[in-house]
Structures are given as structure tokens and as C-alpha cells.
C-alpha positions in Angstrom: -9.5 44.3 97.7 -11.0 45.3 101.1 -11.6 43.0 104.0 -13.5 42.7 107.3 -11.7 41.7 110.5 -14.3 40.3 112.9 -14.0 39.5 116.5 -16.6 36.9 117.1 -18.7 35.6 120.0 -20.2 39.0 120.8 -23.8 39.4 121.8 -25.6 42.2 120.0 -28.6 44.3 121.3 -30.6 47.3 120.2 -32.6 48.5 117.3 -31.8 48.4 113.6 -33.7 49.8 110.5 -33.4 47.9 107.3 -32.3 49.6 104.1 -34.4 50.0 101.0 -34.8 47.0 98.8 -31.8 46.4 96.5 -33.8 44.4 93.9 -36.7 46.9 93.8 -34.3 49.9 93.6 -32.6 48.6 90.5 -35.9 48.1 88.8 -37.6 51.4 89.6 -34.5 53.5 88.9 -34.4 51.9 85.4 -38.1 52.8 85.0 -37.3 56.5 85.3 -36.0 56.3 81.7 -39.6 55.8 80.6 -40.5 59.5 81.0 -39.0 62.9 80.4 -40.6 64.2 83.6 -39.1 64.2 87.0 -39.5 61.1 89.2 -38.7 61.2 92.9 -37.7 58.0 94.6 -37.2 57.7 98.4 -35.6 55.0 100.6 -32.9 54.4 98.0 -30.2 52.1 99.5 -26.6 53.4 99.5 -25.1 50.2 98.1 -22.5 49.6 95.4 -24.9 48.1 92.8 -27.3 51.1 93.1 -24.4 53.6 92.9 -23.1 51.8 89.7 -26.5 52.0 88.1 -27.0 55.7 89.0 -23.6 56.5 87.6 -24.5 54.7 84.4 -27.7 56.7 84.1 -25.9 60.0 84.7 -23.5 59.2 81.8 -26.6 58.4 79.7 -27.9 61.9 80.3 -30.3 61.4 83.3 -30.2 64.4 85.7 -30.0 62.9 89.2 -30.3 65.2 92.3 -30.0 64.2 95.9 -33.0 65.8 97.7 -32.3 64.4 101.2 -30.8 61.3 102.7 -31.9 58.3 100.6 -34.2 60.4 98.4 -33.3 61.3 94.8 -35.0 62.9 91.8 -34.4 61.5 88.3 -35.1 63.4 85.1 -34.5 61.5 81.9 -35.2 64.4 79.5 -32.0 64.7 77.5 -30.8 61.1 76.8 -27.5 60.7 75.0 -28.3 57.8 72.7 -24.7 57.9 71.3 -23.3 57.0 74.7 -24.8 53.5 74.2 -22.2 53.0 71.5 -19.2 53.9 73.6 -16.6 51.6 75.2 -17.3 53.3 78.5 -21.0 52.2 78.4 -20.0 48.6 77.5 -17.5 48.5 80.4 -19.8 50.1 83.1 -22.9 48.1 82.2 -21.1 44.8 82.0 -20.1 45.2 85.6 -23.7 45.3 86.8 -26.2 42.6 86.1 -29.1 45.0 86.8 -28.1 47.0 83.8 -30.1 44.6 81.6 -33.2 46.4 82.8 -32.4 49.5 80.9 -33.2 47.6 77.7 -37.0 47.7 78.2 -37.3 51.4 78.9 -34.9 52.4 76.2 -36.7 50.3 73.6 -40.1 51.5 74.7 -39.2 55.2 74.6 -36.5 55.4 71.9 -36.8 52.3 69.8 -33.3 51.0 70.3 -31.0 49.6 73.0 -27.5 48.2 73.3 -26.6 45.6 75.9 -23.3 43.9 76.7 -23.2 40.5 78.3 -23.9 41.2 81.9 -21.8 41.0 85.1 -23.0 40.5 88.7 -22.8 37.4 90.9 -21.2 34.2 89.6 -23.8 32.0 91.0 -24.6 29.7 88.2 -26.5 30.2 84.9 -28.8 33.2 84.9 -30.3 33.0 81.5 -31.5 36.1 79.7 -33.7 34.1 77.3 -36.9 35.1 79.2 -36.0 38.8 78.7 -35.2 38.5 75.1 -38.0 36.2 74.0 -40.6 38.4 75.7 -39.2 41.6 74.2 -39.0 39.9 70.8 -42.7 39.0 71.0 -43.4 42.7 71.3 -41.7 43.3 68.0 -38.0 43.9 68.9 -35.2 42.6 66.7 -32.0 41.3 68.3 -28.5 41.2 66.7 -25.4 39.9 68.5 -22.1 41.6 67.6 -19.4 38.9 68.3 -16.6 41.4 67.8 -17.8 43.7 70.6 -19.6 41.0 72.6 -22.8 43.1 72.7 -26.5 42.7 71.8 -28.0 45.4 69.5 -31.8 45.7 69.8 -34.1 47.7 67.6 -37.9 48.2 67.7 -39.2 51.0 65.5 -42.7 50.0 66.6 -43.7 47.9 69.6 -47.0 46.0 69.5 -48.7 44.2 72.4 -48.7 40.4 72.4 -49.7 37.3 74.4 -46.8 35.5 76.0 -46.3 32.6 78.4 -42.9 33.0 80.1 -40.7 29.9 80.2 -39.8 30.8 83.8 -41.1 33.3 86.3 -37.9 35.5 86.1 -38.1 38.6 88.2 -35.8 40.8 86.1 -37.2 39.3 82.9 -40.8 40.1 84.0 -39.7 43.7 85.0 -38.0 44.2 81.6 -41.0 43.0 79.6 -43.5 45.1 81.7 -41.4 48.3 81.1 -41.2 47.5 77.4 -45.0 46.8 77.1 -46.3 49.9 78.9 -45.6 52.1 75.9 -46.3 49.4 73.2 -49.4 49.7 71.0 -52.3 47.5 72.0 -52.6 44.9 74.8 -49.9 42.7 76.3 -50.7 39.6 78.3 -47.9 38.1 80.4 -48.7 34.6 81.9 -46.3 33.0 84.4 -45.1 36.5 85.3 -43.1 36.8 88.5 -45.2 38.3 91.3 -42.6 39.2 93.9 -43.1 42.4 95.9 -40.4 44.0 93.7 -42.6 43.5 90.7 -45.7 44.7 92.5 -43.9 47.8 93.5 -42.7 48.5 90.0 -46.3 48.1 88.7 -47.6 50.4 91.3 -45.0 53.0 90.3 -45.8 52.7 86.6 -49.6 53.0 87.3 -48.8 56.2 89.2 -47.0 57.3 86.0 -50.1 56.7 83.9 -49.6 53.0 82.8 -52.6 50.6 82.6 -51.7 47.3 84.3 -54.2 44.7 85.6 -53.5 41.7 87.7 -50.8 43.2 90.0 -49.7 40.6 92.5 -50.7 37.6 90.4 -48.9 35.7 87.7 -51.2 36.9 84.9 -50.6 40.6 84.0 -52.6 42.5 81.4 -51.0 45.7 80.1 -52.7 48.2 77.8 -50.2 50.4 76.2 -50.2 54.2 76.5 -48.5 56.8 74.4 -46.5 58.5 77.2 -45.9 58.4 81.0 -45.5 61.2 83.5 -43.5 61.8 86.7 -44.4 60.5 90.1 -43.2 60.0 93.7 -42.3 56.4 94.8 -41.1 54.9 98.1 -39.0 51.7 98.0 -40.0 48.9 100.4 -37.6 47.7 103.1 -35.2 45.0 101.9 -36.7 41.7 102.9 -33.3 40.0 102.4 -31.6 42.2 104.8 -34.5 41.7 107.3 -34.0 37.9 107.0 -30.2 38.3 107.4 -30.8 40.3 110.6 -33.2 37.6 112.0 -30.6 34.9 111.2 -27.7 36.9 112.7 -29.7 37.6 116.0 -30.5 33.9 116.4 -27.0 32.7 115.6 -25.4 35.1 118.2 -28.1 34.6 120.9 -28.7 38.4 120.7 -31.8 40.5 121.3 -32.7 42.9 118.5 -35.7 44.8 117.2 -35.9 45.3 113.5 -37.9 48.5 112.8 -40.3 49.3 109.9 -40.1 46.0 108.1 -43.4 46.2 106.0 -44.4 42.9 107.7 -47.3 42.3 105.3 -44.9 42.1 102.4 -42.6 39.5 103.9 -44.6 36.5 102.8 -43.5 33.2 104.3 -40.1 34.5 105.5 -41.1 34.9 109.2 -42.8 31.5 109.4 -39.8 29.8 107.6 -37.5 31.1 110.4 -40.0 29.9 113.0 -39.7 26.4 111.4 -36.0 26.7 112.3 -37.0 27.2 115.9 -36.3 30.9 116.0 -38.7 33.0 118.1 -39.7 36.3 116.5 -42.6 38.5 117.5 -44.5 41.0 115.3 -44.9 44.3 117.1 -46.9 46.5 114.8 -44.6 46.9 111.8 -41.5 45.8 113.7 -40.0 42.4 114.5 -38.6 41.7 117.9 -36.3 38.7 118.3 -35.6 37.7 121.9 -32.3 36.2 123.0 -32.3 32.4 122.6 -29.5 30.2 123.8 -31.0 27.3 121.9 -33.3 26.8 118.9 -34.6 23.5 117.6 -35.4 22.8 114.0 -38.9 21.4 113.5 -39.6 18.1 111.7 -42.4 17.4 109.3 -45.6 15.9 110.8 -44.5 12.4 109.7 -41.2 12.8 111.5 -39.1 13.2 108.4 -36.3 15.7 108.1 -37.2 19.4 107.6 -36.6 20.7 104.0 -36.0 24.4 103.4 -36.3 25.1 99.6 -36.5 28.2 97.5 -39.3 28.8 95.0 -40.8 31.7 93.0 -42.9 34.1 95.0 -44.9 33.5 97.2 -42.4 30.7 97.9 -39.2 31.4 99.8 -36.7 33.7 98.1 -33.5 32.0 97.0 -31.5 35.0 98.3 -32.1 33.8 101.9 -31.1 30.2 101.6 -27.5 30.9 102.5 -28.7 32.5 105.7 -30.9 29.5 106.6 -27.9 27.2 105.9 -25.6 29.0 108.3 -28.1 29.3 111.1 -28.8 25.6 110.8 -25.2 24.8 111.9 -25.9 26.0 115.5 -29.5 24.7 115.7 -30.6 21.5 117.3 -31.6 19.0 114.6 -31.1 18.5 110.9 -32.3 20.2 107.8 -32.0 19.7 104.0 -31.3 23.0 102.3 -32.5 22.7 98.6 -31.3 25.6 96.4 -33.4 24.9 93.2 -32.9 28.0 91.3 -29.1 28.6 91.2 -26.6 25.7 91.1 -23.5 27.4 92.5 -24.8 29.2 95.5 -24.0 26.4 98.0 -20.3 26.2 97.1 -19.4 28.4 100.0 -20.2 25.6 102.5 -16.6 24.4 102.4 -15.7 27.6 104.3 -18.3 26.7 107.0 -17.0 23.1 107.2 -13.5 24.6 107.8 -15.0 26.5 110.7 -16.3 23.2 112.2 -19.8 23.0 110.8 -21.4 19.6 110.1 -22.6 19.8 106.5 -22.9 17.3 103.7 -22.9 18.9 100.3 -25.0 16.4 98.4 -24.8 18.1 94.9 -24.7 21.6 93.6 -28.3 22.2 94.7 -28.6 20.4 98.0 -26.8 20.4 101.4 -27.7 18.5 104.5 -26.9 20.4 107.7 -26.5 18.5 111.0 -27.2 21.1 113.7 -25.2 20.5 116.9 -26.7 23.4 119.0 -24.4 24.5 121.8 -22.1 21.5 121.3 -20.7 23.4 118.3 -18.5 26.5 118.6 -17.5 27.6 115.2 -13.8 28.3 114.8 -12.6 31.6 113.5 -11.2 31.5 109.9 -9.9 33.4 107.0 -12.4 33.4 104.1 -13.2 35.1 100.7 -16.7 36.1 99.8 -17.8 34.6 96.5 -21.1 36.6 96.1 -23.4 38.9 98.0 -25.6 36.3 99.9 -22.8 33.9 100.7 -20.9 37.0 102.0 -23.5 37.9 104.5 -23.8 34.2 105.6 -20.0 34.1 106.2 -20.3 37.4 108.1 -23.0 35.8 110.4 -20.8 32.7 110.9 -17.8 34.9 111.8 -19.8 37.0 114.3 -20.9 33.8 116.1 -17.4 32.1 116.0 -14.8 32.1 118.8 -11.8 34.1 117.8 -10.9 36.6 115.1 -12.0 35.9 111.5 -11.1 37.7 108.3 -13.4 38.0 105.2 -11.7 39.1 102.0 -13.5 40.5 98.9 -16.1 42.4 100.9 -17.0 44.5 97.9 -19.4 41.6 97.2 -21.1 42.3 100.5 -21.1 46.1 99.9 -23.0 45.4 96.6 -26.1 44.5 98.6 -25.7 45.7 102.2 -25.4 49.4 103.1 -22.7 50.2 105.7 -23.2 46.8 107.2 -20.1 47.0 109.4 -21.0 50.4 110.9 -24.6 49.5 111.6 -23.7 46.2 113.3 -21.0 47.8 115.3 -23.6 50.2 116.7 -25.4 47.1 118.1 -22.2 45.8 119.8 -20.4 43.9 117.0 -16.6 44.3 116.5 -16.0 44.6 112.8 -13.0 46.4 111.4 -12.9 47.4 107.7 -9.4 47.0 106.2 -8.9 48.7 102.9 
């Protein structure tokens, strides 16, 4: 288990370029299974989850070639269907939650898929019902093998259908879209997720020859085609990493420019940080954050305490709530952080309390943070990262704390953030990786 040793209380300065989006990468890489032709994807992030998925596809028979830094070609011409029945597949796919998204493409193109119960973050219940019910409506049959702990899915013929999703699941919507593009007839998906990741997936599939209407809305209409072709696709910058860098800059009173952020795709993220009192300036497609010794949380117009809550897009992404929580500890004022979508993502706050933060954990979904501004100097601590997003929040806290902190289990951070120690050290941080 690797660790970070962090010398805190360092001001950072300079320019940083965000990596490609983790969530989009997992979707569009799975979509390469829908065609036998070559698909070229650029701005692929070098993170653990993506590496695990690419390794899984290689074992499945996909030819992957590195063309240049962060650009790869994928050719799924000779797929080894027998590999799906091996212990190696069960083991590798169970380590990665994103592996559920190979189900749709495999069903659409080959009529069968096998799927073990997934891995990924332990952040509460992350139901797969939306995936399965949607795919079942297209004609797939599910069987659960209790001995092997796997789902066997077969669909000799997929037919379009109307469906109203029980929740706007991002991965569920992606999986259903990838299944429906090759199904016979028309599929209508209501209450579809409409995050930029989904919009990007749809744009890529349209390039490949799919017929999809309503992109960017929660009502998608898909007219099935018989086959798809290759294409070139560029992944958007990672909005979660951009938000993490904004929070880090504010927390350490640093001055940083984040380059090439695809500002128009960030939704309400910039304004949500402004509500926390953080100054940020759009400069073309860059974000400049000036050094601030103090930032004050706004109140609502009636004077009541500010609430920062997650919601399906275009609401605030749940992946950033841990960052908002940690930056609130050194703000002036109070805020209620309401994590609606995952019930265990706030359990890392005990580590922040140990560092001196004033936080009341109300229940698994809500935490009240009493920001003490410059009155609070977080104390260095020894911590363990429970998941990707809590991991980055703890790293931000450690960078702002006085003294030397240690974060264990940084593999969780590596799953979502590319060379984060090296990139932050180039800005003036002092982070040592201990293997």
C-alpha cells in the first residue's frame, strides 16, 4: 500500500492543465466494442481505472495501440468471447466498477455478456437496477449464477422500446444507449442522465453512424442501425479535477491558472465556488484563481445558512462535494453540505475533525461545517483514503495544514487523478510518494 508524505502550508503558483475526464473515458473506451473498425481516442487520462479497463479489453481481444501521449487507437475486430467465461475475466472486471459498461456493447454486437458483481468505491449503495431493467426492456434475458457470483445476459435479438428510468443514472444511461444503438427499431429513454459525459458519448456514437436525438436533454430517441464505423474522438477535460484544483488553490491561498478547461461544459461548478466566496476569473478557456487570504461563504437572500447539495446534471456533481466540504473548513461562515446521492461519502469527515475542523456530521447525508477562516490552522495528521474523492479532499487538507501529514491507500487517489503528486510538486507543493 503506497502513501503520500505531505509537507503542508506551502503556497502554490503557476499553470496546470487538467487531465481528460475519467468518467467519460470509461464510457467511450467501452463504446469501441461496438464496431470492428478502428476508433482513435485522444486526451485519455493515465489513471488506474482507465489502465484496468484497457487491460481488460486487451485480454478480450481488442487491439490497443498508443499513437502518441494520451492518444490511443482501439480495434475490436477479433473479440474472444470465451474469455468472458474465465476466472481471469471475473477477477479483473470485479475490480473495476466501470466494467459494467461493457455489457451494453457486448450484447448489442454479440448477443451475450457476462458480468460479475462490480468493484470500485465503497461509497454506499450504487444500484445496477437501472442498467438491468433498461437492457431487459430491449429484450435481454438475465440469469444470476450464485455459485460463480456472476450475471449471464443473453439477447439473440434486441428490439427498441420506450422506457422511463427510475433514476437518472449516468452509467445506466450510457449502458442503455450503447445497447440501443444496434437494436432493431426505435428506443425512447425518458429521465436519461444528461451529464457532459453522456453528451460526449452520444456525439461519438453519432460520428460512428448512430441515430440519436435529444442529446443534452433527459429525453433521448435512438433509431437502431445495423452496424457502426470507426471515428476520432477527443475526451473533455475532467471537471472534477478542475473543481479540485479550484478548491486546492483557495484552501492554500495560492495563485493558479487552470488551462483549457472547456468552460462552457462546467455548468454551475464555477458559480458554486463563487458562492463559497472564492474568486475565479474566466480568461478565454482558462480559469485564473488569484491568491486569497480570506474567503466568505454567502448566505441565502433571507439570511439563512448556505446549502451546497448535489443533484443530477445540470445540478452540482456529487463527485465535488468532498472538495466543497474541506474548503468550507477554512472559509468565514457556515454551510450545510448535503450529499443526497451516496450515503457513505461523508464518513471521511472524522479525519478532518481530527485535524481541527469544526464539522457536525448530522447523518450519513448531511454535514454542517463551521468555517473559522484564518482562526483555524489545520493540524497535520496520519490518514487513510477511503475513496477517490475523499482522497483528494484529504490531500487538499494536508496541503493547507501546518506540519507533515501522511495519507495511506493512495491507490484510491491514483484511480482518478493522473500523477497528482508530480503535477502539484511542479507548482510548489512538497509531496513525497512512499511505496
